[in-house]
C-alpha positions in Angstrom: 66.7 -5.3 7.2 69.5 -3.9 9.3 70.9 -2.0 6.3 67.5 -0.5 5.7 67.4 0.7 9.4 70.8 2.3 9.0 69.8 4.1 5.8 66.6 5.4 7.5 68.6 6.6 10.4 71.1 8.4 8.1 68.2 10.0 6.3 66.7 11.2 9.6 70.0 12.6 10.8 70.3 14.5 7.5 66.7 15.8 7.8 65.6 13.9 4.7 62.2 12.3 4.3 62.1 8.6 3.7 59.2 6.2 3.3 58.7 2.5 3.7 56.1 0.9 1.5 56.5 -2.9 1.8 55.4 -4.9 -1.2 52.1 -6.7 -1.1 52.7 -10.4 -0.5 50.6 -13.0 -2.5 50.0 -15.8 -0.1 47.8 -17.8 -2.4 44.8 -19.8 -1.4 44.8 -20.8 2.3 46.6 -24.1 2.9 44.8 -24.6 6.2 41.4 -23.7 7.8 41.9 -20.2 9.0 40.5 -19.1 12.3 37.1 -17.3 12.2 37.6 -13.5 12.2 38.2 -11.5 14.2 41.1 -13.1 15.9 44.5 -12.1 17.4 47.8 -13.9 17.4 50.5 -14.2 20.1 53.9 -16.0 20.3 55.1 -17.0 23.8 58.5 -18.4 23.1 61.8 -16.9 22.2 64.4 -18.2 19.8 67.1 -17.8 22.3 65.3 -20.0 24.8 62.2 -19.7 27.0 64.3 -19.8 30.1 65.7 -16.4 29.3 62.2 -14.8 29.3 61.1 -16.7 32.4 64.2 -15.4 34.2 63.2 -11.9 33.2 59.6 -12.5 34.4 58.2 -12.1 30.9 56.7 -15.5 31.3 53.6 -16.9 29.5 51.4 -16.6 32.6 52.0 -12.9 32.9 51.5 -12.3 29.2 48.4 -14.6 29.2 46.9 -12.6 32.0 47.3 -9.4 30.0 45.7 -11.1 27.0 42.7 -12.3 29.1 42.2 -8.7 30.3 42.3 -7.5 26.7 39.7 -10.0 25.6 39.1 -11.4 22.1 40.1 -14.7 20.6 43.8 -15.1 20.9 45.6 -17.8 18.9 49.2 -19.0 19.7 51.8 -19.7 17.0 55.4 -20.9 17.2 57.6 -23.9 17.4 56.4 -27.2 18.9 58.0 -26.5 22.3 56.0 -23.3 22.5 52.7 -25.2 22.7 53.2 -25.8 26.5 54.0 -22.1 26.9 50.8 -21.2 25.2 48.8 -23.6 27.5 50.5 -21.9 30.5 49.2 -18.6 29.1 45.7 -20.0 29.0 45.4 -20.5 25.3 43.0 -23.4 24.8 44.3 -26.3 22.7 41.9 -25.6 19.8 43.6 -22.2 19.4 47.1 -23.4 20.1 48.7 -23.7 16.6 52.3 -24.1 17.9 54.1 -26.7 15.8 51.1 -27.1 13.5 52.0 -24.6 10.8 54.8 -24.1 8.2 55.9 -20.6 7.2 53.2 -20.3 4.5 50.4 -21.3 6.9 51.8 -19.0 9.5 51.8 -16.1 7.0 48.2 -16.8 6.1 47.2 -16.8 9.7 49.1 -13.6 10.5 47.7 -11.9 7.4 44.1 -12.2 8.8 44.9 -11.3 12.4 43.6 -8.1 14.0 46.9 -7.7 15.8 50.0 -9.7 16.8 52.1 -9.8 20.0 55.5 -11.4 20.1 59.1 -11.3 21.0 62.0 -10.4 18.7 61.4 -13.4 16.4 60.8 -14.5 12.8 57.0 -14.5 13.2 57.1 -11.0 14.7 59.0 -9.7 11.7 56.6 -11.6 9.4 53.5 -10.0 11.1 55.0 -6.6 10.6 55.9 -7.2 7.0 52.2 -8.3 6.5 51.2 -4.9 7.8 49.5 -6.2 10.9 49.4 -4.1 14.0 52.4 -5.6 15.9 53.6 -5.2 19.5 57.2 -6.5 19.6 58.7 -7.1 23.0 62.4 -6.6 23.3 64.6 -7.4 26.2 68.3 -8.1 25.6 68.3 -7.6 21.8 68.6 -4.2 20.2 65.5 -2.8 18.5 67.8 -0.3 16.9 69.3 -3.1 14.9 66.5 -5.7 15.0 63.2 -3.9 15.0 60.5 -5.3 12.7 59.7 -2.9 9.9 56.2 -2.0 8.8 53.3 0.3 9.5 51.7 -0.2 12.9 54.7 -1.6 14.7 55.0 -0.7 18.4 58.2 -1.7 20.3 58.4 -2.3 24.0 62.0 -2.3 25.2 62.7 -3.5 28.7 65.1 -1.4 30.8 67.6 -4.1 31.4 71.4 -3.9 32.2 72.1 -6.3 29.4 69.9 -4.6 26.8 71.8 -4.0 23.5 74.7 -6.3 24.7 73.0 -9.7 24.4 72.0 -11.8 27.4 73.4 -15.0 28.7 70.8 -17.8 29.0 71.8 -18.4 32.6 71.4 -14.7 33.6 71.4 -14.2 37.4 69.6 -10.8 37.0 65.9 -11.2 37.7 65.0 -7.7 38.8 65.6 -5.9 35.5 62.2 -6.2 34.0 
């Protein structure tokens, strides 16, 4: 992925046209009962630790309030520890799929979603690869190197002193977001 980004950047610098046409993925028959359409999907955790996002005030309650204003049926996906974060965001237990899917089931859920919201994470990249409209939240990681690739991807990069450098989990900075 990072090599592809660098090639695209080099093409752009040279004024050459490039295109990205991801292959269609055959996910097979659904392995689980999929949510009734239309639905949207969000992930509330971060692979580098939820405490990083809480310290930067990108906490589940804040994101959940935005989702509530948006309306629609939002489902939560992620690791088992993210179930509590989804509850804090106001996702009801029947739509909280955290820790209840493998990668194949996750892909099937994402493939049918109207849109996806998540941090720089595996599920965010998978949603983009499945051509779902994706809002990817970036804080201390670099979207230049790590942005999900696909049509309909929108990046939101926080203006943080540690952006592009990595962020310590015990970061004392709480005013940067």
